[in-house]
N, C-alpha and C positions, 0 to 999 in steps of 0.2 A: 514679644519678649526677645525674639531672635534679632529684631532690628536693634534693640538696645545692646545685645551681646556683640553685635558687629562693630560697635564703637571701639572695641579692642583690637580690630584688625589693623595691620600696617605698622605696628610698633616695632622697635628694634628687636631683633631675634632673641637676644639675650634676655629680654624681659619676660618672654614666655617660659624660659627655663627658670628664671627667678620665681615666677608665679608657681611653677611646678614644685620648686624647692619649698616655697611657703606652704603649699598644699600638703606636701608630704610631712614637713616638720610640724605643721598644724595637727595632722593626724596623730603624731607622736608626742603631742604636748601633754605628757602624762604626769610629770613629776610635781609641778607646782600645785595643781588642783588637789593632789592627794598627799602633799608633803606633811600637813599637820596630822593626818591619820597615820602616816608612816612613822612619824616621830613619837606620837603618843601610844600607838597600838603596837608596832613592831619593835621599836627601840625602848619602849616602856619609860619614856621621858614625860615628866609632868607637863600639864598644859602651860604653866607659866614659863618653864624652860623652853618648851616648844615655840612659844610666842617670841621669846628672846632670840632663838636660833633663826626664825623666819625673818624677824626684823633685822638681825645682824647680816643675813644673806642679802637683803635689800640694800643695806648700807654699804656693804662691800661692793655692790654693783656700781656704785657711783664712781669711785676711783678707777674701777676696771673699764667703765665706759669712756672716761676721759683718756685713759692710756690707750685704749683701742683706737680712738680718733687720731692720736698721734702716730700710731702704728699704720693706720690706713693712709695717712699722708706719706709715709715712707715706702710702703710696699703695695698700696692699692687695695680697694675693697675686696676683690676676689680672693687674693691670698690671705687677707685678714679673716674672712669668713671661713675659709677652708682650714686654716691652722687652729683658730679658736674653737670651731665646732667639733673638730676631731678630738681635741683635748677634752672638751666638754663631754663627748660621748664616752671616751675612755674613763673619765672620772665616774660616770654612772655605772660602768661595768665594774670598776673597783669597789663601788658601794655594795654591789651584789656579792662579790667574792671575798671581801675583807671581813675578818671575824671580829674586829674591834669596833664598838659603837662610836667611840670618839672619832675614829678615822672615817667611818661612814658619814658622820655629820660634816666633817671638814671637806670630804670629797663631794658631798652633795652641794655644799656651798660653792665650791670651785665650779662644778658643773652648771649651777644656776647662774652664776656671775658671767661665765664665758658664753652661755647660751644667749644672754641678753645683748651680746655684741652684734648678732646677726642683723637685726632690724636696722639700726642706724647705718651699718655698712652697706646694706642693700639700698637704703634711701640715697646714700652717696652714689652708688652704682647707677641707680635709675636716673639720677641728676646728670651725670656726665655722659650718659649714653642717649639722652633724649633732649629734644628741643622744648622750649617753654610750652608750645602748643600740645605736646604729647604727655607732659609730665603728670597732669592731673588724671589722665587716662591710665597711666602706668600705676600710680599710687592706688587708684581705684581697683585695678586688676589685682594688685598684690594683696590688698585688703580683702577682696572677695575670695581669692584663693585660700588665704589663711583661714577665713571663717568657715569655708566649706570643709577644710581639713579639720578644724576644731569640732564642727558638728558631727563628722563621721567618727573622729577619735573619741568623742564623748559617749557615743553609743557602745564603744568597745571597752573603754577603760574600766568601767564599773565591774564588768564581768571578769576582766583580767585581774584586777586587784583582789576580787573575791577568791579567785583560784589560787593566786600566789602574789603577794605584794611585790616580789622581785620583778614581776613582769612589767611593773610601772617603769623601772629603770632600764630594763632590757629593751622594752618597746621603744622608749625614748632614744636609746643609743642606736638601735637598729635603723630607725627612721632617719636619724641624723646622718649616719654613715651612708645610707642610700641617697639622701638628698645631696650630700656633699659630693658623692661620686658623680651624680648627674650634673651637678654644677661644674665640676672640674672638666668633664668630658665635653660638654655641650656649649660652653661659653668661651668668649675671647678673653685674653688677658686684659686687665684694667691697668692702665699706666698710671704711675704715681706722680709723673712730672707735673700734672695739672695742679697739684697741691703744694708745690715747692716754692711758690712765689714768696719771697721775703722770710721763709721759715727759719733760716739760720741766722738772719740778721735782726728780725723784729720780734723780740720776746713779748711784746705787748700786742700781738696780733689780734687778740680778742676785742681790743678797743675799736677795731674797724667794723665790728658788727653794728648795724644800724639800730637806732632807738626803737623802731617798730618791731624788730625781731627780739630785742631784749624784753620789751613789754609782752610780746607774744609768748615768751617762755612762761610768764606768770599765768597766762590764759591756760596753757598746757597743764601747769601745776594745779590750778583750781579745778580744771576739768577732771583730772585724775583723782583729786581729793573727793569730789562729788561722786564720780563714777564708782569709786571704791565702796560707797554705801550700798551699791546694788548687791555686793557679796557680803557686806558686813551688817548693815542696818536692815535691809529689806527682808531677808529670810526670817530674822527674829521678829520683825514687825508683822509680817503676814501670819506667822504662827500665833502671834498674840491676838490679832483682831479677827481671824477666821478659824473655822473648825478644821479646815484641811490646809493649813498654811504651808506645810512642806510640799504637798502635791501641787498647790497653786504656784509656789515659787518655781518649781521645775517647769510648770506649764508656761508661765510668763517669760521665763528665760528662753524656752523653746520658741515662743512667739518672736522674741527679740532676734534669735538666730535666723529664723526663717525670713524675717523682714530685712535683715542685713544682707542676706544672699539675694533676695529679690530686688531690693531697692538700689543696691550699689550700682549696677549698670544703668538702671533707669535714671537715677539722679545724675550720674555722670553725663548722660545724654541731655537731660533737661537743663542742667545748669552749666553746660559747656561754655557758654558765652557770658555767664554772670561773673561779676567781679568777685574774686576769691574772698576778700574780707567781708563782703556783703553776705556771702553764704555762711561764713563763720558767725557773723552777728545773728543770723537767723537760727543757727544751730544752738547758740547760747540761750536764746529766748525760749526755744523749745525745751531745752534742758531745764531751765528755770520753771517753766510751766508744768512740765511733766513731774519733776521731783517734788515740787511744792504741793501738787494736788494729791500725792499719795496719802498724805495725812487726812484727807477728806473722803477717801474711798470707803465704801461700805459693803460692796459685794464683788463677786468674781468678775462680772462683766466690766464694772468700772475700773478695776485694777488692770484688766487686759487693755482697755482703752487708754489708760494712763501710760502703760508700757509701750503701746504703739506710738504715743506722742514723743516720748524721749528717745525711742529707737530711731525715729526719723531724724531727730537731732544728732544722734550718734553717727548715723550714716553720713549726713552732711558734713560733720566735722572730720570724721576719719578719712574720707576720700579727698579732702581738700586742704587739711592743715599743713602737710608736708609740701604740697605744691606751692602754698603761699610762702612757706619758709624759704625754699630754694629759689623761688622767683625773686626774692628780695635779699639774696645773699650772693656775694662774689663766689664764683665756682671754686676757687682755691680754699675757701673757708668752709665749704659744705661739710667735710668730715667732722670738723669741730662743732659746727652748729647742729648737725644731726645728732651728735653725741650729747650736746647740751639739751636738746629736746627730750632725749631718752632719760637724761638725768633729772630734769624737772618733772617728768612724768613719774619717775621712780620716787622722788621726794613726795609727790602728791599721794602716791600709793601708801608710802610709809605713814604719812600723817592721817590718812583716811580713817583707819580704825581708832586711832587715838582721839581724834576730834569727834568722830561719830559716837564713840563711847561717852565722851564728855558731854555732848549734847543730850544724849538719851538720859544720862544720870541727873543732869541739871534741870532740863526743861521738859522732858517727856517726848514721846514720839511725834505728836502733831507739830509742836514748835520746832522739833529737830528737823523735820522735812522742810519747814518754812525757812529755817536757817540755811539749809543746803540750797534752797531756791534763791535766797539772797546772795549766797556765794556765787551762784551762776549769773545773777544779774550784775554783780560786780565784774565778773569775767566778761559779760556782754558789754559793760561800760568801757572796759579796757579795749575791746575790739572797736568800739565806736571812736575812742580816742585815737587809735591807730588809723582809722579811716580818715579822720580829720587831719592828722599830720601828713597824710599822703596827698592831700589836695594842693 
């Protein structure tokens, strides 16, 4: 295991600080998992209105992400992260102290939208500070740090919410301030000059993005649409087909978290010389096989084995997809393309519950999982198409 961890040695110094940022912010990733409980339980909002608020927050993230890309081009990713995350943390503090529910909702939305800016800005930062050979290592390290933070934070948040729901927002704000402070002190400034090529003259800059990247955005969307079923369709499905569905769901997601942490450095080492698009194709096939076989599972062991299958696909995709994107994008376009990736992911998340619900109501659970599998096969087919265009 130590040999695999050593693959992260020798990277740009700022990358270790970014990894620490992702770890700390991951530990404080409290608001989103408990948002629906906060809206329905503490603010006494109906389930329907709560769903509209959450969907609206996700929709607002789309223009915010696009605007943040343009800001990154002007002031650089470091300044973009610091400014947006401080405002996000302040918004969560206002949620706690504000006495009016309508303002609590709006400041929650502001905080959620601005917090979504950090990842594409970091992806841009990792791109401009590293060579092609180191980028997949960096993206793997950031993914690993984030998931370790999530795992630790998940152990804390349940108790914190039970004691006082305000701790969700306070905890998120405190970890954000801490992470931003570390980032400000321990990293170099990121110059924005790299992103200024033709920016003032060419209003059709997006047209210079290659066809492979445009197609790849739909792969990201389909992945997010399918992955969203793990929090929407899967818990309901397991509760329906097993006697201990809630406990089993928590267990399989814990298995997923452990595998992500263990396999990220291992797969970074094992696939370091593999062609990125080939690894993406393999991940899509594992997703298709894993999601599709859920409908045929009959006992706890089978469900765990299925979870292991798609978890391998998740690791392969997550540590390689941004490396593929930036490898095939002009450097001055990276802020905009990183934001595009985040936007397409967000659209997939928005569609996931709508499409998942429609599948379940129309064709039942077994065929719903098969439909999700077919979606992932389509995604794999798009990856194969990209591979052929690159020859």
